[in-house]
C-alpha positions in Angstrom: 11.9 2.5 -31.4 9.0 4.9 -31.0 9.5 7.7 -28.5 6.2 8.8 -27.2 7.7 11.9 -25.6 7.8 13.5 -29.0 4.4 12.6 -30.3 2.3 15.4 -31.8 -1.0 13.9 -30.6 -2.4 15.9 -27.7 -4.2 14.2 -24.9 -7.4 16.1 -25.7 -7.3 15.0 -29.4 -6.6 11.4 -28.3 -9.4 11.3 -25.6 -11.9 12.9 -27.9 -11.3 10.6 -30.8 -10.7 7.2 -29.1 -12.3 4.5 -27.0 -10.3 6.0 -24.1 -12.8 8.8 -23.8 -14.6 7.0 -21.1 -11.5 6.2 -19.0 -11.0 8.5 -16.1 -13.6 10.9 -17.2 -16.6 9.8 -15.3 -17.6 12.5 -12.7 -19.6 11.8 -9.6 -22.1 14.4 -8.4 -20.7 17.1 -6.2 -23.6 18.2 -4.1 -23.2 17.7 -0.4 -24.5 14.3 0.7 -23.2 13.7 4.2 -22.1 16.1 6.9 -19.4 15.5 9.5 -19.4 16.3 13.2 -16.9 18.9 14.5 -13.5 17.5 15.4 -12.5 17.4 19.1 -9.2 18.8 20.1 -6.4 16.4 19.0 -3.0 16.1 20.5 -1.4 15.9 17.1 -3.7 18.2 15.0 -2.5 17.1 11.5 -4.3 19.8 9.6 -6.7 22.7 10.1 -7.9 23.8 6.7 -10.5 26.0 5.2 -11.7 27.5 8.5 -14.1 30.5 8.6 -15.8 29.7 5.4 -12.7 30.1 3.2 -12.3 27.4 0.5 -9.0 25.8 0.3 -7.8 23.3 -2.3 -5.6 20.5 -1.0 -4.0 17.6 -2.8 -4.2 13.9 -2.1 -4.6 10.7 -4.0 -6.6 7.5 -4.3 -4.4 4.7 -3.0 -6.4 1.6 -3.1 -5.1 -1.5 -5.0 -6.4 -1.1 -8.6 -2.7 -0.9 -9.8 -3.3 2.8 -10.5 -2.6 5.8 -8.3 -4.5 8.9 -9.2 -4.3 12.5 -8.1 -7.3 14.2 -6.3 -7.9 17.8 -5.4 -10.0 18.4 -2.3 -12.1 21.5 -2.0 -12.3 22.1 1.8 -14.5 24.6 3.7 -14.7 24.8 7.5 -12.5 21.6 7.8 -14.9 19.6 5.7 -14.4 18.2 2.2 -17.2 19.7 0.0 -16.3 18.3 -3.3 -13.5 16.5 -5.1 -11.9 16.9 -8.5 -8.9 15.3 -10.1 -5.6 16.3 -11.6 -5.5 19.6 -13.6 -1.8 19.7 -14.2 0.5 18.5 -17.0 1.2 19.9 -20.4 -1.4 17.8 -22.2 1.2 15.8 -24.0 1.7 12.0 -23.7 4.4 11.5 -21.1 3.3 14.4 -19.0 -0.4 13.8 -19.0 -3.0 14.3 -16.3 -3.4 11.6 -13.7 -7.1 11.8 -13.8 -9.1 9.6 -11.4 -12.1 7.4 -12.4 -15.5 7.4 -10.8 -14.2 5.5 -7.8 -11.6 8.0 -6.8 -13.9 10.9 -7.5 -16.4 9.5 -5.0 -14.0 9.5 -2.1 -15.8 12.4 -0.4 -18.6 10.0 0.2 -16.2 7.7 1.9 -14.6 10.4 4.0 -17.9 11.8 5.2 -19.9 8.5 5.4 -22.1 8.3 8.5 -21.2 4.6 9.0 -17.5 5.3 9.3 -15.8 3.9 12.5 -15.3 6.8 14.9 -14.1 5.3 18.3 -12.0 2.3 19.5 -14.1 -0.8 20.0 -13.7 -4.1 21.9 -15.5 -7.3 20.9 -18.2 -8.4 23.4 -20.0 -11.1 21.4 -18.7 -14.2 19.6 -16.2 -13.5 16.8 -18.0 -12.7 13.6 -21.2 -11.5 15.3 -20.1 -7.9 14.9 -20.9 -7.0 18.6 -18.6 -4.4 20.1 -18.5 -1.9 22.9 -16.8 1.5 22.9 -13.6 1.7 24.9 -11.0 4.3 25.5 -7.8 4.6 23.6 -5.9 3.8 26.7 -7.7 0.5 27.1 -7.3 -0.3 23.5 -3.5 0.3 23.6 -3.0 -1.5 26.9 -4.9 -4.5 25.5 -2.9 -4.7 22.3 0.4 -4.3 24.1 -0.4 -6.9 26.8 -1.9 -9.4 24.4 1.0 -9.1 22.0 3.5 -9.6 24.8 1.5 -12.5 26.2 1.4 -14.3 22.8 5.1 -13.6 22.1 6.0 -15.0 25.5 3.8 -18.0 25.3 4.1 -19.1 21.6 7.0 -17.1 20.1 7.1 -14.8 17.1 6.3 -17.5 14.6 2.8 -17.4 16.0 2.3 -13.8 15.0 1.1 -13.0 11.4 0.7 -9.7 9.6 -2.4 -10.2 7.4 -2.1 -9.6 3.7 -3.9 -6.3 3.0 -4.1 -3.8 0.1 -6.6 -1.2 1.2 -3.9 1.5 1.7 -0.9 1.7 -0.6 0.7 4.9 0.5 4.4 4.3 1.0 4.6 6.0 4.4 1.7 4.4 6.3 1.1 0.6 6.4 4.7 -0.4 6.8 4.8 0.8 10.4 3.2 -2.5 11.5 6.2 -4.4 10.2 8.5 -1.9 11.8 7.1 -2.6 15.3 6.7 -6.4 14.8 10.3 -6.8 13.4 11.6 -5.0 16.4 10.0 -7.7 18.6 11.3 -10.8 17.0 9.4 -10.7 13.7 6.4 -12.8 12.6 5.5 -15.7 10.4 6.3 -14.5 6.8 4.2 -14.9 3.7 5.0 -15.1 0.0 2.9 -14.5 -3.1 -0.3 -12.6 -3.2 -4.0 -13.1 -3.8 -3.6 -11.3 -7.2 -0.8 -12.9 -9.2 1.0 -15.6 -7.2 0.7 -18.2 -10.0 2.2 -16.0 -12.6 5.0 -14.8 -10.3 5.8 -18.3 -9.1 5.5 -20.1 -12.4 7.1 -17.9 -15.0 10.6 -17.8 -13.5 10.9 -21.5 -14.3 10.4 -20.6 -17.9 12.2 -17.2 -18.1 13.9 -16.7 -14.7 11.5 -13.7 -14.4 7.9 -12.7 -14.9 8.9 -9.6 -16.8 6.7 -8.1 -19.5 7.1 -5.4 -22.2 5.9 -2.0 -21.2 2.2 -1.7 -22.0 2.8 1.3 -24.3 5.0 -0.9 -26.5 1.9 -2.1 -28.3 2.5 0.9 -30.5 5.0 -1.3 -32.2 2.8 -4.4 -32.5 0.8 -5.6 -35.5 -1.3 -8.0 -33.4 -2.2 -8.0 -29.7 -3.7 -11.1 -28.2 -5.2 -10.7 -24.7 -6.0 -13.8 -22.6 -8.4 -12.7 -19.9 -7.1 -9.1 -19.6 -9.8 -6.6 -18.8 -7.9 -3.4 -18.1 -10.7 -1.1 -19.3 -12.7 -2.0 -16.2 -10.0 -2.8 -13.6 -7.6 0.1 -14.4 -9.9 2.9 -15.7 -8.0 6.0 -15.0 -5.5 8.3 -16.6 -2.8 7.4 -14.1 -2.4 3.7 -14.9 -1.4 1.3 -17.6 -4.6 1.4 -19.6 -4.0 4.9 -20.7 -0.5 4.0 -22.0 -1.8 0.8 -23.5 -4.7 2.4 -25.4 -2.5 5.3 -26.5 -0.2 2.8 -28.1 -3.1 1.0 -29.7 -4.5 4.3 -31.0 -1.2 5.3 -32.5 0.1 2.0 -33.7 -3.2 0.5 -35.0 -2.6 -3.1 -34.0 -5.4 -5.6 -34.4 -6.6 -6.8 -31.0 -8.0 -10.3 -30.2 -9.6 -10.8 -26.7 -9.9 -14.4 -25.4 -12.3 -14.4 -22.5 -15.4 -16.2 -21.2 -17.1 -12.8 -21.0 -17.5 -10.1 -23.6 -15.9 -7.6 -21.3 -15.7 -3.8 -21.6 -12.2 -4.2 -22.8 -13.4 -6.4 -25.7 -16.2 -4.0 -26.4 -14.0 -1.0 -26.4 -11.1 -2.0 -28.6 -11.2 -5.7 -29.7 -11.4 -6.5 -33.3 -12.3 -10.1 -32.4 -13.7 -11.7 -29.2 -13.1 -15.5 -28.9 -15.2 -16.8 -26.1 -13.6 -19.7 -24.2 -14.7 -22.1 -21.5 -13.0 -21.1 -18.2 -9.8 -22.9 -17.2 -9.1 -24.2 -20.7 -6.7 -21.6 -22.0 -3.8 -24.0 -21.9 -5.7 -26.4 -24.2 -6.2 -23.6 -26.7 -2.5 -22.9 -26.6 -1.7 -26.5 -27.1 -3.8 -26.7 -30.2 -2.3 -23.4 -31.6 1.1 -25.0 -31.0 0.0 -28.1 -32.9 -0.9 -26.0 -36.0 2.3 -24.0 -35.8 4.5 -27.1 -35.4 2.8 -29.2 -38.1 2.6 -26.4 -40.6 6.2 -25.3 -39.9 5.2 -21.9 -38.6 7.4 -21.8 -35.5 10.5 -19.6 -35.4 12.9 -22.5 -35.4 16.0 -20.2 -35.4 14.8 -18.5 -32.2 14.0 -21.8 -30.5 17.3 -23.4 -31.3 19.3 -20.4 -30.1 17.4 -19.3 -27.1 15.5 -22.2 -25.6 15.8 -25.8 -24.4 13.1 -28.5 -24.5 11.3 -27.6 -27.7 12.1 -30.8 -29.5 14.4 -33.8 -28.8 17.4 -32.0 -30.3 17.1 -29.1 -27.8 16.4 -31.4 -24.7 19.0 -31.8 -22.0 21.4 -34.6 -22.9 20.1 -37.0 -20.3 16.5 -36.5 -21.4 16.8 -37.1 -25.1 15.1 -40.0 -26.8 12.5 -40.4 -24.1 9.5 -38.5 -25.7 9.7 -35.7 -23.1 10.0 -32.7 -25.4 7.3 -30.1 -26.1 7.0 -31.3 -29.7 6.5 -34.9 -28.4 3.7 -33.7 -26.1 2.0 -31.6 -28.7 2.1 -34.1 -31.5 1.0 -37.1 -29.4 4.4 -38.8 -29.2 4.6 -38.2 -25.4 3.3 -40.0 -22.5 -0.4 -39.4 -23.2 -0.2 -40.3 -26.9 -2.8 -37.6 -27.7 -2.2 -35.2 -30.6 -3.3 -31.7 -29.5 -5.2 -30.9 -32.6 -7.7 -28.1 -33.0 -10.5 -30.7 -32.9 -9.2 -32.1 -29.6 -9.1 -28.6 -28.1 -12.5 -27.6 -29.5 -14.2 -30.2 -27.4 -12.5 -28.8 -24.3 -12.6 -25.0 -25.0 -15.9 -24.8 -27.0 -14.0 -22.8 -29.6 -14.6 -24.1 -33.2 -11.6 -25.9 -34.6 -11.4 -23.6 -37.6 -11.2 -20.6 -35.3 -8.4 -22.2 -33.4 -6.4 -23.0 -36.6 -7.0 -19.4 -37.9 -5.9 -17.9 -34.6 -2.7 -20.0 -34.6 -1.8 -19.0 -38.2 -2.5 -15.3 -37.5 -0.3 -15.3 -34.4 2.5 -17.1 -36.2 2.5 -15.0 -39.3 1.8 -11.5 -37.9 5.0 -9.9 -36.7 5.5 -8.5 -34.2 2.7 -10.0 -32.1 2.2 -9.2 -28.4 0.8 -12.0 -26.2 -0.5 -10.8 -22.8 -2.4 -12.6 -20.1 -4.6 -11.1 -17.4 -4.5 -12.3 -13.9 -7.8 -14.1 -14.1 -6.5 -17.0 -16.3 -4.0 -18.0 -13.6 -6.5 -17.9 -10.7 -7.6 -21.4 -11.5 -6.9 -24.8 -10.0 -3.8 -25.5 -12.1 -3.1 -21.8 -12.8 0.7 -22.2 -12.8 0.4 -24.5 -15.8 -1.9 -22.0 -17.6 0.5 -19.1 -17.0 3.5 -21.0 -18.5 1.3 -22.3 -21.4 0.2 -18.9 -22.6 3.8 -17.7 -22.7 4.5 -20.5 -25.2 2.8 -18.6 -28.0 5.4 -15.9 -27.6 8.2 -18.4 -27.4 7.2 -20.5 -30.4 6.8 -17.4 -32.6 10.0 -15.6 -31.5 8.2 -12.6 -30.2 10.3 -12.5 -27.0 12.7 -9.6 -26.4 11.6 -7.4 -29.2 9.6 -4.2 -29.6 6.0 -5.0 -30.3 6.3 -8.5 -28.8 6.1 -9.7 -25.2 6.9 -12.6 -23.0 3.3 -13.6 -22.6 3.3 -12.3 -19.1 0.7 -9.8 -17.7 0.1 -6.3 -19.0 1.9 -4.7 -16.2 5.3 -3.6 -17.4 6.3 -0.2 -16.0 9.1 2.2 -15.3 9.9 3.3 -11.7 13.1 5.2 -10.9 12.8 4.6 -7.1 10.7 2.7 -4.6 10.2 3.8 -1.0 8.6 2.4 2.1 8.7 2.6 5.9 12.2 1.6 7.1 12.3 -1.5 9.2 14.6 -4.3 10.1 14.5 -7.6 8.2 12.0 -10.1 9.6 14.0 -12.3 12.0 11.6 -15.2 11.4 12.8 -17.1 8.3 9.7 -19.3 8.1 6.9 -18.3 5.7 3.7 -19.6 4.2 1.9 -18.9 1.0 -0.3 -15.8 1.4 -3.5 -17.7 0.7 -3.0 -20.4 3.3 -3.2 -18.4 6.5 -6.5 -20.0 7.6 -4.8 -23.4 7.4 -2.0 -22.0 9.6 -4.6 -21.0 12.2 -6.6 -24.2 12.0 -3.8 -26.8 11.8 -0.6 -24.9 11.5 1.6 -27.4 13.4 0.7 -30.0 10.7 1.7 -27.8 7.8 4.9 -29.0 6.0 7.2 -27.8 3.2 6.3 -30.7 0.9 2.6 -30.7 1.4 1.7 -27.1 2.2 4.5 -25.0 0.7 6.0 -24.0 4.0 9.4 -22.2 3.3 12.4 -21.8 5.5 11.6 -24.9 7.6 10.4 -28.4 7.2 7.2 -27.5 9.0 5.5 -24.9 11.1 6.3 -25.1 14.8 3.1 -23.4 16.0 -0.2 -22.2 14.6 -1.0 -18.6 14.1 -2.2 -17.1 17.4 -2.3 -13.4 16.7 -3.1 -11.4 13.5 -2.3 -7.8 12.8 -4.7 -6.6 10.1 -4.3 -3.0 8.8 -6.6 -1.9 6.0 -7.5 -5.4 4.9 -10.7 -7.3 4.1 -9.1 -10.7 3.5 -10.1 -12.3 6.8 -13.3 -13.2 5.2 -14.6 -11.0 2.3 -11.7 -11.4 -0.1 -10.7 -14.9 1.1 -11.8 -18.2 -0.3 -14.8 -20.1 1.2 -16.1 -17.5 3.7 -18.1 -20.0 5.6 -15.0 -22.1 6.3 -13.0 -19.0 7.3 -15.9 -18.0 9.7 -15.7 -21.4 11.4 -11.9 -21.0 11.8 -11.9 -17.4 13.0 -15.0 -17.7 15.3 -13.1 -20.1 17.5 -11.0 -17.8 19.6 -9.1 -20.7 21.1 -7.3 -21.1 17.8 -6.2 -17.6 16.8 -6.4 -15.9 20.2 -6.1 -12.2 19.3 -6.9 -10.2 16.2 -6.4 -6.4 16.0 -8.0 -4.6 13.0 -7.7 -1.0 11.8 -10.3 0.1 9.3 -12.7 2.9 8.3 -15.8 0.7 8.3 -17.2 -2.3 10.0 -16.4 -4.6 7.1 -17.1 -8.3 7.2 -13.5 -8.9 8.1 -13.6 -6.3 10.9 -16.4 -8.3 12.6 -13.7 -10.8 13.6 -11.6 -8.3 15.4 -11.0 -8.5 19.2 -9.9 -4.8 19.1 -11.2 -2.7 16.2 -9.7 0.7 15.7 -11.0 3.7 13.7 -8.4 4.6 11.1 -7.7 7.9 9.3 -7.7 7.6 5.5 -4.4 8.3 3.7 -5.7 11.7 2.6 -6.4 12.6 6.2 -2.7 12.5 7.1 0.5 13.5 5.5 0.8 11.2 2.5 2.9 10.3 -0.5 2.4 7.6 -3.0 4.2 6.5 -6.2 2.9 5.0 -9.4 2.9 1.3 -9.8 1.8 -0.2 -13.1 1.9 3.2 -14.9 3.7 2.4 -18.1 6.5 4.7 -19.2 5.7 7.7 -17.0 6.6 7.2 -13.3 5.2 9.7 -10.9 4.8 10.6 -7.2 1.8 12.3 -5.6 2.1 14.1 -2.3 -0.3 15.9 0.0 -1.0 17.2 3.5 -3.9 16.0 5.5 -7.1 17.5 3.9 -8.9 17.8 7.2 -8.1 17.5 10.9 -9.0 14.1 12.6 -12.7 13.7 13.3 -14.1 12.1 16.4 -11.5 9.7 17.9 -9.9 8.6 14.7 -6.1 8.4 14.8 -3.3 7.5 12.4 -1.8 4.0 12.5 1.6 5.5 13.4 0.3 7.4 16.4 -1.4 4.3 17.8 1.6 2.0 17.2 3.8 4.7 18.9 1.7 4.4 22.0 1.8 0.6 21.8 5.6 0.8 21.5 5.6 3.2 24.5 3.7 0.6 26.6 6.4 -1.9 25.6 9.3 0.4 26.5 10.2 0.9 22.8 8.9 4.3 21.9 12.2 6.0 21.3 13.4 3.1 19.2 10.2 2.9 17.2 9.7 6.7 16.5 13.3 7.9 16.5 11.7 11.2 17.6 9.8 11.7 14.4 6.1 12.5 13.8 4.2 11.5 10.6 5.6 14.4 8.6 9.1 13.7 9.8 8.9 10.2 8.6 7.5 11.3 5.3 10.4 13.6 4.8 13.0 11.0 5.8 11.5 8.3 3.6 11.4 10.6 0.6 14.9 12.0 1.1 16.6 8.7 2.0 14.9 6.5 -0.6 13.5 8.5 -3.5 16.1 11.2 -4.0 19.3 9.1 -4.1 17.9 7.0 -6.9 16.4 9.9 -8.8 18.6 13.0 -8.9 16.0 14.8 -11.1 13.3 14.5 -8.4 12.3 17.7 -6.5 13.4 18.3 -2.9 10.9 17.2 -0.3 9.8 20.8 0.3 9.3 21.3 -3.5 7.4 18.0 -3.7 5.0 19.0 -1.0 4.5 22.3 -2.8 4.0 21.0 -6.3 2.2 17.8 -5.3 2.9 15.8 -8.5 6.3 14.8 -10.0 6.3 13.0 -13.3 9.3 11.4 -15.0 9.2 9.8 -18.5 11.2 6.7 -19.0 14.4 7.7 -20.8 14.6 4.5 -22.8 11.2 4.7 -24.5 9.2 1.5 -24.4 10.5 -1.1 -22.1 11.2 -4.4 -23.7 11.5 -7.4 -21.4 14.5 -9.7 -22.0 15.9 -7.4 -24.8 19.5 -7.8 -23.5 19.1 -11.6 -23.6 17.7 -11.5 -27.1 20.6 -9.2 -28.2 23.3 -11.3 -26.6 22.3 -14.5 -24.8 25.9 -15.4 -23.9 26.6 -12.1 -22.2 23.1 -11.8 -20.7 21.9 -15.2 -19.7 18.5 -15.7 -18.1 18.2 -16.5 -14.4 17.5 -20.2 -15.2 19.8 -23.1 -14.7 20.7 -23.2 -18.4 20.6 -19.4 -18.9 18.0 -20.0 -21.7 14.2 -20.2 -21.9 13.4 -23.5 -20.3 10.4 -24.9 -22.1 11.3 -28.2 -20.3 12.2 -27.4 -16.7 14.1 -30.2 -15.0 14.9 -27.8 -12.1 11.2 -27.5 -11.4 10.7 -31.2 -11.3 13.8 -31.6 -9.0 12.3 -29.0 -6.7 9.0 -30.7 -6.3 10.2 -34.3 -6.5 9.2 -35.1 -2.9 6.1 -32.9 -2.8 2.7 -34.4 -1.7 0.0 -33.3 -4.2 -3.7 -33.9 -4.0 -5.5 -35.9 -6.6 -6.0 -33.7 -9.7 -3.1 -31.3 -9.0 -0.3 -31.2 -11.5 3.2 -29.7 -11.6 4.8 -30.7 -15.0 8.2 -30.1 -16.5 6.4 -28.8 -19.6 3.7 -26.1 -19.9 0.8 -28.6 -20.5 -2.9 -28.4 -20.2 -4.5 -30.2 -17.2 -8.2 -30.5 -16.5 -9.2 -28.7 -13.3 -10.5 -30.1 -10.1 -14.0 -28.6 -9.9 -13.8 -27.7 -13.6 -16.3 -28.6 -16.3 -15.2 -32.2 -16.6 -15.2 -32.9 -12.8 -17.9 -35.5 -11.8 -19.2 -32.8 -9.4 -20.6 -31.1 -12.5 -23.5 -33.5 -12.5 -24.7 -31.9 -9.3 -23.4 -28.3 -10.1 -23.3 -27.9 -13.9 -22.3 -24.3 -14.2 -18.8 -22.9 -13.9 -18.6 -19.8 -11.8 -15.9 -17.2 -12.3 -15.3 -13.8 -10.8 -14.1 -10.5 -12.3 -12.7 -7.3 -11.0 -15.5 -4.8 -11.0 -15.5 -1.2 -12.2 -17.7 -0.1 -9.3 -15.2 -1.2 -6.7 -11.5 -1.9 -6.2 -11.6 -5.3 -4.7 -13.9 -4.4 -1.8 -12.8 -0.8 -1.5 -15.5 1.7 -2.4 -18.0 -1.1 -1.8 -19.9 1.1 0.7 -20.5 4.0 -1.8 -24.2 3.9 -2.7 -23.9 6.0 -5.8 -21.3 3.6 -7.2 -23.5 0.6 -6.3 -26.5 2.2 -8.2 -24.3 2.9 -11.2 -22.7 -0.5 -11.1 -25.2 -3.0 -9.6 -24.0 -6.3 -8.4 -25.4 -9.0 -10.7 -24.9 -12.5 -11.8 -24.1 -12.8 -15.5 -25.9 -15.7 -17.2 -26.2 -16.7 -20.8 -29.8 -16.8 -22.2 -29.6 -20.5 -23.0 -28.8 -21.3 -19.3 -31.4 -19.0 -18.1 -34.1 -20.4 -20.3 -33.3 -24.0 -19.2 -34.0 -22.8 -15.6 -37.0 -20.6 -16.4 -35.0 -17.6 -15.2 -35.6 -14.1 -16.6 -33.4 -11.0 -16.6 -33.8 -9.2 -13.2 -35.0 -12.2 -11.3 -33.5 -12.8 -7.8 -31.7 -16.2 -7.8 -29.8 -18.4 -5.5 -26.3 -19.5 -6.6 -25.4 -22.6 -4.6 -22.7 -25.2 -4.1 -21.6 -27.3 -1.1 -19.8 -24.2 0.3 -22.7 -21.9 0.5 -25.5 -19.9 -1.2 -25.5 -16.3 -2.6 -28.8 -14.5 -3.3 -28.4 -12.1 -6.1 -30.1 -10.4 -9.1 -29.4 -12.1 -12.4 -28.3 -10.3 -15.6 -29.3 -12.5 -18.6 -26.9 -11.6 -21.4 -25.2 -13.2 -24.4 -22.0 -11.5 -23.3 -21.0 -14.7 -21.4 -20.4 -18.1 -22.8 -23.1 -20.8 -22.1 -22.3 -23.1 -19.1 -20.6 -20.3 -17.3 -21.9 -17.7 -14.8 -20.0 -14.7 -13.4 -20.2 -12.1 -10.7 -18.0 -9.2 -9.8 -15.7 -9.9 -6.9 -15.4 -7.6 -3.9 -19.1 -7.1 -3.0 -19.6 -6.9 0.8 -20.6 -10.2 2.4 -24.0 -9.9 4.1 -25.2 -13.0 5.8 -26.7 -14.1 9.1 -23.8 -16.4 10.2 -25.9 -17.6 13.2 -28.8 -18.4 10.9 -29.2 -19.5 7.3 -25.7 -18.1 6.2 -27.2 -17.1 2.9 -25.2 -14.2 1.6 -27.5 -11.4 0.3 -24.6 -9.1 -0.5 -23.5 -10.9 -3.6 -20.0 -11.9 -2.3 -18.6 -14.5 -4.6 -16.2 -15.8 -1.9 -19.2 -17.4 -0.2 -18.9 -19.9 -3.0 -15.2 -20.0 -3.9 -12.7 -22.8 -3.1 -10.1 -22.6 -0.5 -8.0 -25.5 -2.0 -4.8 -23.8 -3.1 -3.1 -24.3 -6.4 -0.4 -27.0 -6.5 2.9 -25.0 -6.8 2.3 -21.5 -5.6 -0.3 -22.7 -3.0 -2.3 -19.7 -4.2 -5.8 -18.4 -5.0 -8.0 -20.6 -7.2 -11.1 -18.5 -6.9 -12.2 -18.7 -10.6 -12.5 -22.5 -10.3 -16.0 -23.2 -8.9 -19.0 -25.3 -9.8 -22.5 -24.1 -8.9 -26.2 -24.4 -9.7 -28.6 -21.4 -10.1 -32.3 -21.4 -9.3 -34.9 -18.7 -8.7 -34.9 -17.6 -5.1 
């Protein structure tokens, strides 16, 4: 096993000589762009820094949801951030390297000082979604929140209250205060899953009992790495996240890399030896054909399959299922129900990949050991994404690359080491009922009709009441990041359905336009803060900082506002326990971080040194290694304790579910054509498949307001030259992208870097439409066009499954 802690390669040598040179090294200009008005006197002055012209350097971090957390050093003069740099600590060796921020984090000064930042509490005066507000006092805002919350609790009960999914702030000591207050008052309608990876997290446990993956740096031990839709070079650019570890492993180990993606992404350009373009939503068909080659040419690891799995062939099927043509081999070879051999020729017509390329790929995966199969999160954000997630994993199972160094389970490239996890202490949610995260608009619109068997309600047979109140802290999923924005607008604009929405944010985002009370938030770096690494490979870390400036205008922390709301409700002492923000930060760190990590610094030391790094003591993490070493002593968390290629438990679970036409939940990881995929009859009207991608100029919609980032990373529609020529469209033209859900006006980028028949635009652009007029979005927001039909099992985000047409504007 390789121990990177002892490598002789310095970070400078590595960055200078590799494709990683561009990661985390992009600097944004440091000249002053925006000023800030002087701060009024504040009751809880969190910081007074750099007064009298003296420059002070304070630490903080970028805490948006890019799956990376990076250190920032703020140069502050006269209580204003003048410029920002990144981490300058570390010993320059792998395992203690600098947590250097990308262009997004380094632009944070422009966010902090932006003239359009919210500065005062606001109350809606127009129709929801119009964005019409009037300034109110904090007293009125707090009184309104407390009284409306109590009214809704008294009228409808706690199941009518919902805390909106949000990821704009990931500091461990901030956002959780909403749950603390709500759970003190009977709780709220729960949610499960996420917008990001619900299909992977819900589907893979039926195969493995877990969604675990090898640590990303373990590719140092691989001979071949195959990436399905992973684009870490754009989505996780910095030195603080998994891409650094992954690319360090590639650089040192020298594995060949194959990227399978509809787009020639920056990841493919940076380090792929081969790009295999594929039609969106057909990854499972490619896997099926690879399996056909492996099975018919005797290239599978039969010893591994016999010992560690059930359902591969009839001999490994459960006793009561043998002899019925239900095994994976039966399905692949055409002896199953559909009587269709999954040959490379069969898959070629579906995927648009030449049959010879498919056969060669299958043989290379089967014969190159160890081989690491990873999937990005884009492949599973499709109409039958759960099937795709399980199917991709089959390449690892068939070749016996599970549970070994240099292999992987086939799960996403997010394995990481974390010695402790901490968050705001709160009671368990007393409400046992929950919905899938993506289905909250349904719970507003017709919540009392949502059932367990049709809509995935958990904890009860059905919902008893629709959502009547939403708490939204640092989230843009009310519209901008949700599916089918025009539908969401219709649901939210009717305030007889959801009766009260409170939003905290730093800008009037598209989602914030639907607030009844809109509150100006302080950014994490403007209050005492601490954050921990997430998908950061083998080096866990914490970053801590004080507030870099005092509060400006009437902006306040979430905690101070909720403390006042609790006071109005007679619960202040219970809610605060006599602690201020710094008091909670200290308590959270000392009660949750220190007991699990005796090597960690004291709280006082942490606030002084700002960064604490800890290398994983076990080297590269290998998922399911204990199971591979001794399956009897370490069974998987599946009914059989083995890898369940055939899952009877899944079929028993969904036996009475009501599925829409075109949805599929299957005992085997099989390919299923998508609703609104290329073969859907709707393609006659809308012949182009539209996919989204996480964009390097934003993190979801965070940083979407920064002009310098928008200029460096313009929002464009990617279109293949063949599709453009057929529509008399030229590079740089303004086009309309249209389907039955809406229209987006956007500039087109004509490029061979995307497969014909497919168009793509970066997700997260800010929606900009006249919702009382033509509703044409001129901001380039893909969710104007995306489906809100949830996937069949996880009831999750299908936002890469869309059919559109494109024409000159």
